[in-house]
C-alpha positions as CSV (number, residue, x, y, z in Angstrom):
1,X,45.5,-26.9,-53.6
2,X,42.8,-29.4,-53.3
3,X,41.8,-31.1,-50.0
4,X,43.4,-34.3,-51.3
5,X,46.6,-32.4,-52.0
6,X,46.6,-30.9,-48.5
7,X,45.9,-34.4,-47.1
8,X,48.9,-35.9,-49.0
9,X,51.2,-33.0,-48.2
10,X,50.4,-33.2,-44.5
11,X,50.9,-36.9,-44.4
12,X,54.3,-36.6,-46.1
13,X,55.3,-33.8,-43.7
14,X,54.4,-35.9,-40.7
15,X,56.2,-38.9,-42.1
16,X,59.4,-36.9,-42.4
17,X,59.0,-36.0,-38.7
18,X,58.6,-39.6,-37.7
19,X,61.6,-40.7,-39.8
20,X,63.7,-38.1,-38.1
21,X,62.7,-39.3,-34.7
22,X,63.5,-42.9,-35.6
23,X,66.7,-42.2,-37.5
24,X,68.2,-39.3,-35.4
25,X,66.8,-39.4,-31.9
26,X,69.9,-37.8,-30.3
27,X,70.2,-35.1,-32.9
28,X,68.9,-31.8,-31.4
29,X,68.2,-30.2,-34.8
30,X,66.3,-33.2,-35.9
31,X,64.3,-33.3,-32.7
32,X,63.5,-29.6,-33.0
33,X,62.3,-30.1,-36.6
34,X,60.3,-33.2,-35.8
35,X,59.0,-32.0,-32.4
36,X,58.4,-28.3,-32.9
37,X,58.7,-27.1,-36.5
38,X,56.6,-29.8,-38.2
39,X,53.9,-29.9,-35.5
40,X,53.6,-26.1,-35.7
41,X,53.3,-26.2,-39.5
42,X,50.6,-28.8,-39.2
43,X,48.9,-26.7,-36.6
44,X,48.9,-23.8,-39.0
45,X,47.3,-26.0,-41.7
46,X,44.8,-27.2,-39.2
47,X,43.9,-23.6,-38.3
48,X,43.4,-22.5,-41.9
49,X,41.4,-25.6,-42.9
50,X,39.2,-25.4,-39.8
51,X,38.5,-21.7,-40.3
52,X,37.7,-22.1,-43.9
53,X,35.3,-25.0,-43.3
54,X,33.6,-24.5,-39.9
55,X,31.2,-21.7,-40.9
56,X,27.7,-23.1,-41.6
57,X,28.6,-26.7,-40.7
58,X,26.3,-28.7,-38.6
59,X,27.1,-30.9,-35.7
60,X,29.3,-30.3,-32.7
61,X,31.3,-31.9,-30.0
62,X,28.6,-32.6,-27.4
63,X,27.6,-36.0,-28.7
64,X,29.0,-38.8,-30.9
65,X,26.2,-38.1,-33.4
66,X,27.2,-34.4,-33.4
67,X,30.8,-35.2,-34.1
68,X,29.8,-37.6,-36.9
69,X,27.7,-34.9,-38.4
70,X,30.5,-32.4,-38.0
71,X,33.0,-34.7,-39.8
72,X,30.6,-35.3,-42.6
73,X,32.0,-32.0,-43.8
74,X,35.2,-33.2,-45.6
75,X,37.0,-30.0,-44.8
76,X,36.5,-30.5,-41.1
77,X,37.4,-34.2,-41.5
78,X,40.6,-33.1,-43.0
79,X,41.2,-30.6,-40.2
80,X,40.6,-33.5,-37.7
81,X,43.1,-35.7,-39.5
82,X,45.7,-32.9,-39.5
83,X,45.0,-32.5,-35.7
84,X,45.9,-36.1,-35.2
85,X,49.1,-35.8,-37.3
86,X,50.3,-32.8,-35.3
87,X,49.5,-34.0,-31.8
88,X,50.8,-37.6,-32.4
89,X,54.1,-36.3,-33.8
90,X,54.4,-33.9,-30.9
91,X,53.9,-36.8,-28.4
92,X,56.3,-38.9,-30.4
93,X,59.0,-36.2,-30.1
94,X,58.3,-35.9,-26.3
95,X,58.7,-39.7,-26.0
96,X,62.0,-39.5,-27.9
97,X,63.4,-36.6,-25.7
98,X,62.2,-38.4,-22.5
99,X,63.7,-41.7,-23.6
100,X,67.1,-40.1,-24.4
101,X,67.1,-38.4,-21.0
102,X,66.2,-41.6,-19.2
103,X,68.5,-43.9,-21.1
104,X,65.7,-45.9,-22.6
105,X,67.4,-48.0,-25.4
106,X,66.5,-47.0,-29.0
107,X,65.5,-50.6,-29.7
108,X,62.7,-50.3,-27.1
109,X,61.7,-46.8,-28.1
110,X,61.3,-47.5,-31.8
111,X,58.2,-49.8,-31.5
112,X,56.6,-47.2,-29.2
113,X,57.2,-44.5,-31.8
114,X,55.6,-46.8,-34.4
115,X,52.6,-47.5,-32.2
116,X,52.2,-43.7,-31.5
117,X,52.4,-43.0,-35.2
118,X,49.8,-45.6,-36.0
119,X,47.6,-45.7,-32.9
120,X,48.3,-42.6,-31.0
121,X,47.4,-43.1,-27.3
122,X,48.2,-46.8,-27.4
123,X,51.7,-45.9,-28.4
124,X,51.9,-43.5,-25.4
125,X,50.8,-46.3,-23.1
126,X,53.4,-48.6,-24.6
127,X,56.1,-45.9,-24.0
128,X,55.1,-45.5,-20.4
129,X,55.4,-49.3,-19.9
130,X,58.8,-49.4,-21.6
131,X,59.9,-46.3,-19.7
132,X,58.9,-47.9,-16.3
133,X,61.0,-51.0,-17.1
134,X,63.9,-49.8,-19.2
135,X,65.2,-46.4,-18.2
136,X,67.1,-44.7,-15.5
137,X,65.5,-41.8,-13.7
138,X,67.4,-38.6,-14.5
139,X,67.9,-36.0,-11.8
140,X,64.7,-34.1,-11.2
141,X,62.6,-36.3,-13.5
142,X,60.9,-38.0,-10.6
143,X,59.1,-34.8,-9.9
144,X,57.8,-34.7,-13.5
145,X,56.0,-38.0,-13.3
């Protein structure tokens, strides 16, 4: 499969996960698929793409210029993208589970999930704001915060 093919397949797989979170947030099977199965599949793709492309690449993680140089390698750029897909979906699933446990209305959760899907950490911030204003504190959750 080409890198474009891997890119497209990973995007579609992540999209399935996000749709499951939006459509079936209380369904445990859907949550397991969206929050565990799909992120783990993406993590496996990340691992393979990274290992196949890291050897002999220049750059690194110690400076912005080094990261730019590292991501000039399209294989490592693809690995970085898959990394985002996996972690953002994992966080979206956590937001969904947490929202269901705290009684945060789906109407308030949905925009947070969309923001997490599109803008990662900004969506997480949005969820924490919504959670602080719109949910009950389940037994024992106060110690998690």
